[in-house]
C-alpha positions in Angstrom: 22.8 -43.9 22.6 19.2 -45.0 22.4 17.9 -44.7 18.9 15.8 -41.6 18.3 13.1 -41.8 15.7 15.1 -42.2 12.5 13.0 -44.1 10.0 10.5 -42.5 7.8 7.7 -44.7 9.2 8.3 -43.6 12.8 8.8 -40.0 11.6 5.4 -40.2 10.0 3.7 -41.7 13.0 5.1 -39.0 15.3 3.6 -36.3 13.0 0.3 -38.0 12.1 -1.9 -35.0 12.9 -1.7 -31.6 11.3 -1.3 -28.1 12.6 -3.4 -25.2 11.6 -4.5 -25.4 8.0 -2.1 -23.1 6.2 0.9 -23.1 8.6 4.0 -25.0 7.7 6.8 -25.3 5.2 6.6 -28.9 4.3 9.3 -31.3 2.9 8.3 -32.7 -0.5 9.1 -36.4 0.2 6.6 -36.4 3.1 3.7 -34.8 1.3 2.1 -38.2 0.6 2.2 -39.2 4.3 1.4 -35.9 5.9 -0.5 -33.4 3.7 -2.0 -34.8 0.5 -5.4 -35.6 2.1 -6.0 -32.1 3.4 -4.5 -30.5 0.3 -7.0 -32.5 -1.8 -9.9 -31.4 0.4 -8.8 -27.8 -0.1 -8.8 -28.1 -3.9 -5.5 -29.7 -5.1 -6.0 -31.8 -8.3 -2.5 -33.2 -8.4 -1.1 -36.4 -6.8 1.9 -36.4 -4.5 3.8 -38.1 -7.3 2.9 -35.1 -9.6 4.5 -32.8 -7.0 7.7 -34.8 -6.1 8.9 -37.8 -8.0 12.1 -39.6 -8.6 10.6 -41.7 -11.4 8.9 -39.1 -13.6 8.9 -35.4 -14.2 7.1 -33.5 -11.5 6.5 -29.9 -10.3 9.9 -29.9 -8.4 11.7 -30.1 -11.7 10.4 -26.7 -12.7 11.5 -24.9 -9.5 15.0 -23.6 -9.0 17.0 -21.8 -6.3 18.9 -18.8 -7.4 21.1 -16.5 -5.3 19.0 -15.6 -2.3 15.7 -16.4 -4.0 13.5 -18.9 -5.9 12.7 -19.0 -9.6 10.5 -21.2 -11.8 10.9 -22.4 -15.4 8.0 -21.3 -17.6 9.0 -22.6 -21.0 10.5 -25.6 -22.7 13.5 -23.3 -23.6 14.6 -22.6 -20.0 12.8 -19.3 -19.6 13.0 -18.4 -15.8 10.8 -16.1 -13.8 11.6 -14.6 -10.5 11.0 -11.3 -8.6 12.4 -8.0 -9.8 14.2 -7.6 -6.5 15.8 -11.0 -6.9 17.2 -10.1 -10.3 18.0 -6.5 -9.1 21.7 -7.1 -8.7 22.0 -8.6 -12.2 20.0 -5.7 -13.7 22.1 -3.2 -11.8 25.4 -4.9 -12.9 24.5 -4.3 -16.5 23.3 -0.7 -16.0 25.3 2.4 -16.8 24.4 6.1 -17.2 24.2 5.4 -20.9 22.2 2.2 -20.6 20.2 2.6 -17.4 18.2 -0.7 -17.3 17.1 0.0 -13.7 15.3 3.2 -14.8 14.3 2.2 -18.4 13.9 -1.6 -18.1 15.4 -4.1 -20.4 14.0 -6.5 -23.0 16.0 -8.9 -25.2 14.1 -9.2 -28.4 16.3 -12.1 -29.6 18.3 -14.7 -27.7 21.5 -13.0 -29.0 20.6 -9.9 -27.0 20.3 -11.8 -23.7 22.9 -10.7 -21.2 25.2 -13.1 -19.3 25.0 -12.6 -15.5 28.1 -13.2 -13.5 27.4 -14.9 -10.2 23.9 -16.0 -11.2 23.0 -19.7 -11.2 20.0 -22.0 -11.2 20.0 -25.1 -8.9 17.6 -27.9 -9.8 16.7 -30.3 -7.0 17.5 -33.9 -8.0 16.4 -35.7 -4.9 16.0 -35.5 -1.1 16.9 -38.6 1.0 16.5 -39.3 4.7 20.0 -40.1 6.0 19.3 -39.7 9.7 20.1 -43.4 10.5 23.5 -43.2 8.7 24.4 -39.9 10.4 23.5 -41.1 13.8 25.0 -44.6 13.5 28.1 -43.8 15.6 26.5 -41.6 18.2 26.9 -42.9 21.8 25.0 -41.8 25.0 28.2 -40.9 26.8 29.6 -38.7 24.1 30.3 -35.0 24.9 28.6 -32.5 22.7 31.8 -31.8 20.8 32.4 -35.5 20.3 28.9 -35.9 19.1 29.3 -33.0 16.6 32.6 -34.4 15.3 31.0 -37.8 14.7 28.0 -36.3 12.9 30.2 -34.1 10.7 32.4 -37.0 9.8 29.3 -39.1 8.8 27.9 -36.2 6.8 31.2 -35.8 4.9 31.2 -39.5 4.0 27.6 -39.4 2.8 28.3 -36.3 0.7 31.4 -37.8 -0.8 29.5 -41.0 -1.9 26.7 -38.9 -3.3 29.0 -37.0 -5.6 30.9 -40.1 -6.8 30.8 -40.3 -10.6 28.7 -37.1 -11.2 28.9 -33.4 -11.0 26.1 -32.9 -8.5 26.2 -30.5 -5.6 25.2 -32.1 -2.4 24.7 -31.3 1.3 23.6 -33.2 4.3 21.4 -30.7 6.1 20.2 -30.6 9.7 16.5 -30.5 10.5 14.6 -30.1 13.8 17.7 -28.7 15.6 19.9 -31.6 14.7 17.5 -34.4 15.4 17.1 -35.4 11.8 19.3 -35.2 8.7 18.5 -35.2 5.0 20.7 -35.4 1.9 19.9 -32.7 -0.7 21.2 -33.3 -4.2 21.3 -30.5 -6.8 22.4 -29.9 -10.4 23.7 -26.4 -10.9 23.6 -24.4 -14.2 25.9 -21.4 -14.1 25.0 -19.8 -17.5 22.0 -17.7 -16.7 21.2 -14.7 -18.8 19.0 -11.6 -18.3 16.1 -11.6 -20.7 13.7 -9.0 -19.4 12.9 -6.6 -16.6 10.4 -3.8 -16.3 11.6 -0.3 -15.2 12.0 0.0 -11.5 9.1 2.4 -11.5 7.0 -0.8 -12.1 9.2 -3.5 -10.6 9.9 -1.6 -7.4 6.8 0.6 -7.3 6.3 1.9 -3.8 9.9 1.1 -2.9 10.6 1.4 0.9 7.3 3.0 1.7 5.2 0.1 0.5 7.7 -2.7 1.3 6.1 -5.3 3.6 2.8 -3.5 3.3 -0.7 -4.2 1.9 -2.3 -3.0 -0.2 0.5 -3.4 -2.7 0.8 -2.4 -6.4 4.3 -3.6 -7.3 5.1 -5.5 -10.6 7.8 -7.4 -8.9 9.2 -9.7 -11.6 12.1 -10.2 -13.9 13.0 -12.9 -16.5 16.1 -14.9 -17.2 17.0 -17.9 -19.3 19.0 -20.9 -18.2 21.6 -22.2 -20.8 23.3 -25.5 -21.0 26.3 -26.8 -22.9 25.6 -28.2 -26.4 25.3 -31.7 -24.7 22.5 -30.4 -22.4 24.7 -30.5 -19.3 25.7 -27.6 -17.0 28.5 -25.5 -18.4 30.2 -22.2 -17.8 29.2 -19.3 -20.1 30.0 -19.8 -23.7 28.6 -18.5 -27.0 28.2 -22.1 -28.0 25.8 -22.8 -25.2 22.1 -23.5 -26.0 18.9 -22.7 -24.1 18.1 -25.4 -21.6 15.8 -28.1 -22.8 13.7 -28.1 -19.7 12.5 -31.4 -18.1 9.4 -29.6 -17.0 7.9 -26.1 -17.0 4.9 -24.5 -15.4 1.8 -23.8 -17.4 0.4 -20.2 -16.9 -3.2 -19.6 -16.0 -5.3 -16.6 -16.8 -8.2 -17.7 -14.6 -9.8 -15.5 -11.9 -8.5 -15.4 -8.3 -11.4 -15.9 -5.9 -11.5 -16.1 -2.1 -11.1 -19.7 -1.1 -9.2 -20.8 -4.2 -6.5 -23.3 -3.3 -2.9 -22.2 -3.6 0.5 -23.7 -3.3 4.0 -22.2 -3.2 7.3 -24.0 -3.9 10.6 -22.5 -3.0 13.7 -22.2 -0.8 12.7 -20.4 2.4 15.8 -19.1 4.1 15.5 -19.2 7.9 12.7 -19.3 10.4 12.9 -19.6 14.2 9.5 -21.0 15.1 10.9 -23.1 18.0 12.8 -20.3 19.7 12.6 -20.0 23.4 11.6 -16.8 25.2 15.3 -16.0 25.8 16.2 -16.2 22.1 13.2 -14.0 21.2 14.3 -11.5 23.7 17.8 -11.5 22.1 16.2 -10.7 18.8 14.2 -7.9 20.3 16.9 -6.3 22.4 20.1 -6.8 20.3 19.8 -8.1 16.8 16.8 -6.1 15.5 17.5 -2.7 17.1 21.1 -2.8 16.2 20.3 -3.5 12.5 17.7 -0.8 12.5 20.0 1.9 14.0 23.2 1.1 12.0 21.6 0.6 8.6 19.3 3.6 9.1 22.3 5.9 9.4 24.2 4.3 6.6 21.2 4.2 4.2 20.5 7.9 4.8 24.0 8.8 3.6 23.8 6.5 0.6 20.3 7.8 -0.3 21.3 11.4 -0.2 24.1 10.8 -2.6 22.0 8.6 -4.8 19.3 11.3 -5.2 21.9 13.9 -6.1 24.0 11.9 -8.6 22.6 9.5 -11.2 25.8 7.5 -11.4 25.9 6.9 -7.7 22.2 6.0 -7.8 23.1 3.2 -10.2 26.2 2.2 -8.3 24.4 1.9 -4.9 20.9 0.8 -6.1 21.4 -2.9 -5.3 23.4 -2.3 -2.1 20.8 0.0 -0.8 17.9 -2.3 -1.7 19.6 -5.2 0.0 20.3 -3.2 3.1 16.9 -1.5 3.4 14.8 -4.7 3.0 15.9 -6.2 6.3 16.2 -2.8 7.9 12.4 -2.4 7.6 11.9 -6.1 8.3 13.6 -5.7 11.7 11.4 -2.6 12.5 8.3 -4.6 11.6 9.4 -7.8 13.4 10.0 -6.0 16.7 6.7 -4.0 16.4 4.7 -7.2 15.9 6.6 -9.3 18.4 5.8 -6.7 21.0 2.2 -6.2 19.9 1.5 -10.0 19.9 3.4 -10.5 23.2 5.3 -13.4 21.7 7.7 -13.6 24.6 4.8 -14.3 26.9 3.6 -16.9 24.4 7.0 -18.6 24.5 7.1 -18.4 28.3 3.8 -20.2 28.4 5.2 -23.0 26.3 8.2 -23.2 28.7 5.8 -23.5 31.6 4.0 -26.3 29.9 7.3 -28.0 29.4 8.2 -27.7 33.1 4.9 -29.2 34.0 5.3 -32.0 31.5 8.7 -33.1 32.8 7.4 -32.6 36.3 8.5 -35.4 38.6 9.1 -37.8 35.7 12.7 -38.8 36.3 13.3 -40.1 32.8 12.0 -36.9 31.1 14.0 -34.7 33.5 17.1 -36.8 32.7 16.6 -36.5 29.0 15.3 -33.0 28.5 15.6 -31.1 31.8 18.6 -29.0 30.9 17.3 -27.9 27.5 16.0 -24.4 28.4 18.8 -23.7 30.9 21.4 -24.5 28.3 19.8 -22.0 25.9 19.3 -19.4 28.6 22.9 -19.6 29.8 24.3 -19.4 26.3 22.1 -16.4 25.3 22.9 -14.4 28.4 26.6 -15.3 28.3 27.2 -14.3 24.7 25.1 -11.1 24.8 27.9 -8.5 25.0 29.9 -10.4 22.4 27.0 -10.7 20.0 26.3 -7.0 20.3 29.9 -6.2 19.4 30.0 -8.8 16.6 26.9 -7.2 14.9 28.3 -3.7 15.2 31.6 -4.9 13.6 29.8 -6.6 10.8 27.2 -3.8 10.1 29.7 -0.9 10.4 32.3 -2.5 8.2 29.7 -2.9 5.5 29.4 0.9 5.7 33.2 1.3 5.3 33.7 -0.3 1.9 37.3 0.7 1.4 38.3 -1.9 3.9 37.0 -4.6 1.5 39.9 -3.8 -0.8 42.3 -5.2 1.8 41.7 -8.8 0.6 42.5 -7.6 -3.0 45.6 -5.8 -1.7 46.8 -9.0 0.2 46.6 -11.0 -3.0 48.4 -8.4 -5.0 51.1 -8.2 -2.3 51.6 -12.0 -2.6 52.0 -11.6 -6.4 54.5 -8.8 -6.2 56.7 -10.8 -3.8 57.0 -13.6 -6.4 60.3 -14.2 -8.1 58.6 -15.1 -11.3 58.7 -11.9 -13.3 56.5 -13.2 -16.1 53.8 -14.3 -13.6 53.9 -10.9 -11.9 53.7 -9.0 -15.3 50.8 -11.2 -16.5 48.9 -10.8 -13.2 49.3 -7.0 -13.2 48.1 -6.9 -16.8 45.0 -8.9 -16.0 44.4 -6.8 -12.9 44.5 -3.6 -15.0 42.0 -5.1 -17.4 39.5 -5.8 -14.6 39.8 -2.6 -12.5 36.9 -1.0 -14.3 34.6 -3.8 -13.2 36.1 -3.8 -9.6 35.4 0.0 -9.2 32.2 0.1 -11.3 29.9 0.1 -8.2 32.0 2.1 -5.8 31.8 5.8 -5.0 34.8 7.0 -2.9 33.1 10.2 -1.9 30.0 8.3 -0.6 32.1 5.8 1.2 34.2 8.5 2.8 31.0 10.0 4.4 29.7 6.6 5.4 33.0 5.5 6.9 33.1 8.5 9.2 29.6 7.9 10.4 30.2 4.2 11.0 33.5 4.6 13.0 31.9 7.3 15.1 28.9 5.2 15.8 31.0 2.1 16.7 33.1 4.2 19.1 30.1 5.7 20.8 27.9 2.6 21.1 30.3 -0.3 21.7 32.2 -0.7 25.0 35.8 0.3 24.8 37.1 -3.3 25.4 35.7 -4.2 22.0 37.4 -1.2 20.2 39.9 -2.4 17.6 43.3 -1.1 18.7 43.6 1.5 15.9 41.3 3.7 17.9 43.8 4.1 20.7 47.0 3.8 18.6 46.1 6.0 15.7 42.8 7.9 16.2 43.4 9.1 19.8 47.2 9.5 19.7 47.7 10.9 16.2 44.4 12.6 15.6 43.3 13.6 19.1 40.1 11.5 18.6 39.2 13.3 15.3 37.7 10.5 13.3 36.8 12.7 10.3 40.4 13.8 9.9 41.6 10.2 10.3 39.2 9.0 7.6 40.1 11.9 5.3 43.8 11.0 5.5 43.1 7.3 4.8 41.1 8.1 1.7 43.7 10.6 0.6 46.6 8.2 1.1 45.3 4.8 0.2 46.1 3.3 -3.2 42.6 1.7 -3.2 40.6 4.9 -2.7 40.1 5.3 -6.4 40.7 3.5 -9.6 43.1 6.1 -11.1 45.4 6.0 -8.1 45.6 2.2 -8.3 46.3 2.2 -12.0 49.1 4.6 -11.6 50.6 2.4 -8.9 50.3 -0.7 -11.0 52.3 1.0 -13.7 55.2 1.0 -11.3 54.4 -1.3 -8.4 56.2 -1.4 -5.1 56.0 -4.0 -2.3 56.9 -1.4 0.3 54.2 1.0 -0.8 51.6 -1.7 -0.7 52.7 -2.9 2.7 52.4 0.6 4.1 49.0 1.3 2.7 46.8 2.5 5.6 43.9 0.2 4.7 46.1 -2.8 5.5 46.8 -1.6 9.0 43.2 -0.7 9.8 41.9 -3.9 8.3 44.4 -6.0 10.4 43.2 -4.2 13.6 39.6 -4.9 12.8 40.2 -8.5 11.8 42.0 -9.1 15.1 38.9 -7.9 17.0 36.6 -9.9 14.8 38.6 -13.0 15.6 38.5 -12.3 19.3 34.7 -11.7 19.4 34.0 -14.7 17.2 36.1 -16.9 19.5 34.3 -15.7 22.6 30.9 -16.3 21.0 32.0 -19.8 20.0 32.4 -20.7 23.6 28.6 -20.8 23.9 27.9 -22.8 20.7 27.9 -26.2 22.4 25.3 -25.2 25.0 23.0 -23.5 22.6 23.2 -26.2 19.9 22.6 -29.0 22.5 19.9 -26.9 24.2 18.0 -26.4 20.9 18.3 -30.1 19.9 16.9 -31.2 23.2 14.2 -28.5 23.3 12.8 -29.3 19.8 12.9 -33.0 20.5 11.0 -32.4 23.8 8.4 -30.2 22.1 7.6 -33.0 19.6 7.4 -35.6 22.3 5.3 -33.3 24.5 2.7 -32.7 21.8 2.2 -35.9 19.8 -1.1 -34.7 18.6 0.6 -32.0 16.5 2.1 -32.3 13.1 5.5 -30.6 13.3 7.4 -29.2 10.4 11.1 -28.3 10.4 12.2 -24.6 10.5 13.2 -23.2 7.1 16.9 -23.9 6.3 17.2 -22.9 2.6 16.0 -26.3 1.3 13.0 -26.8 -1.0 9.6 -26.6 0.8 6.0 -26.6 -0.2 3.3 -24.5 1.6 -0.4 -24.6 0.9 -3.3 -22.3 1.6 -5.9 -20.3 -0.2 -6.7 -16.8 -1.6 -8.0 -14.8 1.3 -8.6 -11.2 2.6 -7.9 -10.3 6.2 -8.8 -7.9 9.0 -5.7 -6.1 10.2 -7.4 -4.1 12.9 -10.8 -3.0 14.3 -13.3 -2.0 11.6 -10.8 -2.6 8.7 -10.9 -5.3 6.1 -8.4 -5.6 3.3 -9.6 -7.0 0.0 -7.7 -9.9 -1.4 -6.6 -8.2 -4.6 -5.5 -4.8 -6.0 -5.9 -3.3 -9.4 -4.2 -0.9 -11.8 -6.5 1.8 -10.5 -4.7 1.7 -7.3 -1.4 2.1 -9.1 -2.7 5.3 -10.7 -4.0 6.6 -7.4 -0.6 6.3 -5.8 1.2 8.0 -8.7 3.3 11.0 -7.8 5.1 12.7 -10.7 8.9 12.9 -10.1 8.7 10.9 -6.9 11.4 8.2 -6.9 9.0 5.7 -5.2 5.7 6.5 -7.0 6.5 7.9 -10.4 5.3 6.1 -13.5 6.2 5.9 -17.2 4.0 7.9 -19.5 3.2 4.9 -21.6 2.0 3.0 -18.6 -0.3 5.8 -17.6 -1.7 6.1 -21.1 -2.3 2.3 -21.5 -3.9 2.1 -18.0 -6.2 5.1 -18.5 -7.3 3.7 -21.9 -7.8 0.2 -20.4 -5.7 -1.5 -23.1 -5.4 -4.7 -21.2 -5.8 -7.2 -24.0 -6.6 -10.8 -22.9 -5.0 -10.2 -19.5 -7.9 -8.2 -17.9 -10.2 -9.7 -15.3 -13.6 -10.9 -16.6 -14.9 -7.8 -14.9 -12.8 -5.6 -17.0 -10.1 -4.4 -14.5 -6.4 -5.2 -14.6 -5.4 -7.2 -11.5 -2.0 -6.3 -10.0 -1.4 -8.2 -6.7 -3.3 -10.7 -4.5 -3.2 -12.3 -1.1 -2.9 -15.9 0.0 -2.5 -17.7 3.4 0.6 -19.5 2.3 3.5 -19.8 4.8 6.6 -18.2 3.3 9.7 -16.3 4.4 12.9 -14.7 3.0 14.2 -17.0 0.2 10.7 -17.6 -1.0 10.9 -14.4 -3.0 10.2 -15.4 -6.6 8.4 -18.6 -5.6 5.6 -19.6 -7.9 2.1 -19.4 -6.6 0.2 -22.3 -8.2 -3.5 -23.2 -8.4 -5.0 -26.6 -7.7 -4.0 -27.9 -11.1 -0.4 -26.8 -10.6 -0.6 -23.8 -13.0 1.2 -20.6 -12.3 -1.1 -17.8 -11.1 1.5 -15.4 -9.5 4.9 -14.8 -8.0 5.3 -14.5 -4.2 7.3 -11.5 -3.3 6.5 -10.2 0.2 4.7 -10.7 3.6 2.4 -8.3 5.3 3.2 -5.8 8.1 0.8 -7.2 10.7 2.6 -10.6 10.5 6.2 -9.5 10.6 6.7 -11.7 13.7 5.9 -14.7 11.5 9.4 -16.1 11.3 9.3 -16.6 15.1 5.6 -17.1 15.7 3.0 -17.9 13.0 -0.2 -15.9 13.3 -2.9 -17.6 11.2 -5.5 -14.8 11.4 -3.3 -12.2 9.8 -0.4 -13.9 8.2 -0.5 -13.4 4.4 1.7 -13.9 1.3 1.7 -11.0 -1.2 2.0 -12.1 -4.8 2.1 -10.3 -8.1 -0.7 -11.6 -10.3 0.7 -13.4 -13.4 -1.9 -11.6 -15.6 -0.3 -8.2 -14.6 3.2 -9.7 -15.3 2.1 -10.9 -18.8 0.4 -7.6 -19.5 3.7 -5.7 -18.7 5.7 -8.2 -20.9 3.3 -8.2 -23.8 1.2 -5.0 -24.1 3.4 -2.5 -22.2 6.9 -3.7 -23.3 6.1 -5.3 -26.6 8.0 -8.5 -25.8 5.2 -10.8 -26.9 7.7 -13.3 -28.3 8.3 -14.4 -24.7 4.6 -15.0 -24.2 4.7 -17.2 -27.3 7.2 -19.4 -25.5 4.9 -20.1 -22.6 2.0 -22.4 -22.3 -1.0 -20.3 -21.5 -4.3 -21.7 -20.2 -7.6 -20.0 -19.5 
């Protein structure tokens, strides 16, 4: 195979011009070549080496990935800031009716009071290395797509194996630009991360679903954790002997004003963008993916929310589940609205027409790229019915939580069939000890209602050929199509429908009883359909992967005057921009910041979205803002920048030109919800919570000034 551009020099030459000023999620090793000049013109006072270095501490050493989000180290003792919604699952996991940290907030006044968080971690980036040449070394022109993929994956495995030799690093060779380039990402993971502080949800989630993805915003979206290491300073599992991380680097915190035009940077781990999608893929989003998500989650969330509002315990149990579901439910509504409003399909079609003109009668270009769009079109159209069924299976099963216990049941069945009586007894004993945690966030009554709605919806919306066979074998034959009665019997009969029933069973376990549990039969039927649908979709993988690779390579060759950046893929990126207002529609201009006055204006006593603590109202009305107020006397809350972010950037630090922390990115704006597919520079904005508001909540409102003392504050 002819060599594609694999060296850093050629990579840089290809992308020697830049796109619009604030668009782009840039790779840190290429900042010196691609971006530093423009960033300096805009107000950056750091060098590229200050941002990313292998030889000295740099900004990258203070940025971490955490589950689904980004965080930043803000003290020499491993203090970590992120968004409230990023820490929400950990806050919820420690909440009970007696200690409701979601409602009341939580502040550890000593390190001994900090709470271990199961499943929480902090990944520090060690290095990024271009390995395209090594990955592509064995690729030949005459390879089929499957042969090409196999050769690439084998090369990736070898590189990853070598990169982990003699260390405990986590590594991955990730694909960029649709499989045209590959980079090795090396991380060090710390698994002992503890909850330090969180404001009450009335501050941290102020505005809830109503304000989500909207501006103006008045949300104190932050939480605080601490990273711990073993006594030797290396990553270690939780232990009372662990010590606060001695950070290589931490961000200084600035109290300076935010003015229009001020330079801003964000660092973080954006999840996924699809900026190089064709019109066919955008249409798939608009006609299948987004409307399905909106419809299914909307029904499920209404059931959850009704129970949450009626029962405080259920409210705590389902708080994190609901928040996770509703975030991308509203995102999907907004994306479709803006994709349609901005006529993005027509924009993509225009690019495809330019592509057709570009390859024109050029035999070499047609030979190399001519099939790109057709491959994608064929795959998207061919997989449509299967993709629809797959999404319904996935979304509806999430609303039938009892099925999730089948995996636990399968493991338990394997244990009970063992001839080792001591092993069986020990496992049962351990299981009994963990049941409380397993069922802590599960409401059988809520799940029963949701399961009925989800199975009815699936039957009504999905063609019969995609119905798991339990519909015909059980629901139709035994229950005459009565799904409500079917679900009631499952919940009445299953061992897993409530904790007490399972405890009783484990007191005198029986293999036969476990094998006959109705959950096992239903889960097996659904899994069989999932396997079938997944297999059918996979038939189109080669076409769409090859089509995307060729399409993106063609776009880059077709427009050599542009500076291209790779789509987000959960690897560390930098974006840069400035503080700016915007004009969302005719005769309307949105100011670039909000204040605590706006928080009070939205206040609705007793409303779960807009209620406020009495202490907050009292301090705000008396303007007790301490040193955190603006020079004009008001308390800033949130502000806007033109930085390019997406999901996964939640919690990302917003830095000024000196690399100082001025806010935490937590959202995008409604008018640019199409941004993951098509960047719109006139309206695309990042919404950040002002660090001065964060510090005021920590210090003045919550009385946790000892945390401020850990930080390095500049004026």
